[in-house]
C-alpha positions in Angstrom: 51.1 56.6 4.2 49.9 54.0 6.7 52.1 53.2 9.7 51.6 49.8 11.2 51.8 49.2 14.9 51.2 46.1 17.0 47.5 46.6 17.4 46.6 49.3 14.9 47.2 50.9 11.6 47.7 54.6 11.7 47.3 57.1 8.9 50.6 59.0 8.6 48.8 62.2 7.7 47.0 62.2 11.0 48.2 65.0 13.3 50.9 63.6 15.7 49.0 65.0 18.7 46.3 62.5 17.9 48.6 59.5 17.8 48.1 57.0 20.6 50.9 56.7 23.1 51.9 53.3 21.6 52.6 55.0 18.3 54.9 57.6 19.9 56.8 54.9 21.8 57.4 52.8 18.7 58.5 55.8 16.6 61.1 56.6 19.3 62.1 52.9 19.6 62.5 51.9 15.9 61.3 54.8 13.8 63.1 56.3 10.9 64.8 59.7 10.7 61.7 61.1 8.9 59.5 59.7 11.7 61.7 61.4 14.4 61.6 64.6 12.4 57.8 64.5 12.2 57.6 63.9 16.0 60.1 66.7 16.7 58.1 69.2 14.5 54.9 68.3 16.3 56.6 68.9 19.7 57.9 72.3 18.4 54.5 73.4 17.4 52.8 72.3 20.7 55.5 71.9 23.4 52.9 71.0 26.1 50.6 69.0 23.8 49.8 65.2 24.0 52.7 64.2 21.7 55.3 66.2 23.7 54.1 64.9 27.0 54.1 61.3 25.8 57.6 61.7 24.3 58.8 63.2 27.5 57.5 60.2 29.5 59.0 57.7 27.1 62.3 59.5 27.0 62.5 59.4 30.8 62.6 55.6 30.6 66.1 55.8 29.1 65.6 52.8 26.9 66.2 54.4 23.5 69.8 55.2 23.0 70.3 58.6 21.4 66.6 59.2 20.6 65.7 59.9 24.3 68.3 62.6 24.5 67.3 64.0 21.2 63.6 64.3 22.0 64.3 65.6 25.5 66.4 68.4 24.0 63.7 69.2 21.4 61.1 69.4 24.2 63.3 71.6 26.4 64.1 74.1 23.7 60.6 74.2 22.4 59.3 75.1 25.8 61.9 77.7 26.4 61.1 79.3 23.1 57.4 79.3 24.0 58.2 81.0 27.3 60.4 83.6 25.6 57.7 84.3 23.1 55.2 84.8 25.9 57.5 87.2 27.7 58.0 89.2 24.5 54.3 89.6 24.1 53.9 90.8 27.6 56.8 93.2 27.2 55.4 94.7 24.0 52.0 95.2 25.7 53.5 96.9 28.8 55.7 99.2 26.7 52.6 100.2 24.7 50.6 100.9 27.9 53.4 103.1 29.3 53.8 105.0 26.0 50.0 105.7 26.0 50.3 107.1 29.5 53.3 109.2 28.6 54.9 108.2 31.9 58.5 107.5 32.7 59.6 104.1 33.9 59.6 105.2 37.5 56.2 106.9 37.3 54.5 104.0 35.7 56.1 101.6 38.2 55.0 103.7 41.1 51.5 104.0 39.8 51.2 100.2 39.6 52.8 99.5 42.9 56.0 97.9 41.7 59.7 99.0 41.3 61.3 100.6 38.3 63.9 97.9 38.0 61.2 95.2 38.0 59.2 97.1 35.4 62.3 97.3 33.3 62.7 93.5 33.5 59.1 93.1 32.2 59.6 95.6 29.4 62.8 93.8 28.3 61.3 90.4 28.5 63.7 89.2 31.1 60.8 87.9 33.3 57.1 87.6 32.9 54.8 89.5 35.2 52.3 87.7 37.4 48.6 88.1 36.6 48.3 90.3 39.6 51.0 92.8 38.4 49.7 92.6 34.8 46.2 93.5 36.1 47.6 96.5 38.0 49.5 97.8 35.0 46.4 97.4 32.8 44.4 99.3 35.4 46.8 102.2 35.4 46.7 102.4 31.6 42.9 102.2 31.6 42.5 104.8 34.3 44.8 107.2 32.5 42.9 106.7 29.2 39.6 107.5 30.9 41.1 110.6 32.6 42.5 111.7 29.2 39.1 111.3 27.6 37.6 113.6 30.3 40.4 116.2 30.0 38.6 117.8 27.0 36.0 119.2 29.4 38.7 120.8 31.5 40.5 124.0 30.6 42.2 126.1 33.4 41.3 123.5 36.0 37.6 124.5 36.0 34.9 122.2 34.6 33.5 123.9 31.5 30.0 122.8 30.9 28.5 122.8 27.5 26.5 126.0 26.6 23.1 124.2 26.6 23.7 123.3 30.2 25.1 126.7 31.3 22.1 128.5 29.9 19.5 126.2 31.5 17.2 128.2 33.8 18.1 126.1 36.8 21.8 126.6 36.2 21.3 130.4 35.7 19.2 130.7 38.9 22.0 129.3 41.0 24.4 132.1 40.0 22.8 134.7 42.3 22.8 138.5 42.0 26.1 140.1 41.1 27.2 142.8 43.6 26.7 146.4 42.5 28.0 149.8 43.7 28.2 150.5 47.4 25.2 152.5 48.5 24.8 153.7 52.1 27.7 151.6 53.3 26.4 148.3 51.8 26.7 146.5 48.6 23.6 146.6 46.4 22.7 144.0 43.8 22.9 145.4 40.3 19.9 143.4 39.0 17.2 144.6 41.4 13.7 144.2 40.3 11.5 147.4 40.0 9.7 146.6 43.2 13.0 146.1 45.0 14.2 149.5 43.6 11.2 151.4 44.9 11.6 149.8 48.3 
């Protein structure tokens, strides 16, 4: 379908975000119900896109009875929905990070330098975290993951080296002689060499 405007013919199948500002204005001024629906759908898909911004500007003129209020309402609700969707994504990611760490709300909040109540707001999508807070939460989760990966090398709090390292000559040489029985009031090494034994 071709839509005719004062200075141009516009293909009705063209994405609304590609329409010139004049086309948006004329649709709001004397378009049909289907035209308004097409514009509203474009606004809902891209609340901060070219069509939404142009419709917002035209509606602010207050020259199109009923349509201005309608489009303003569509823009407002579309943007609110986008904001809530963004908060929900952040909330899901933060909950996932905390679950991976196995921390309580208070522990995770303290590790990231924020409060438990504020972290609860993030996890319940009441507010969105700043990029600074989001970075700190991500850092805590990443650090915990790295430490968990290294935990396999730790047993009773002592670093257990692989056998190939333990048996390396240089590693063995650092162990030193083990103390033996007391002889003449002093501790004698058990593994004395023959020359040391004769001395």
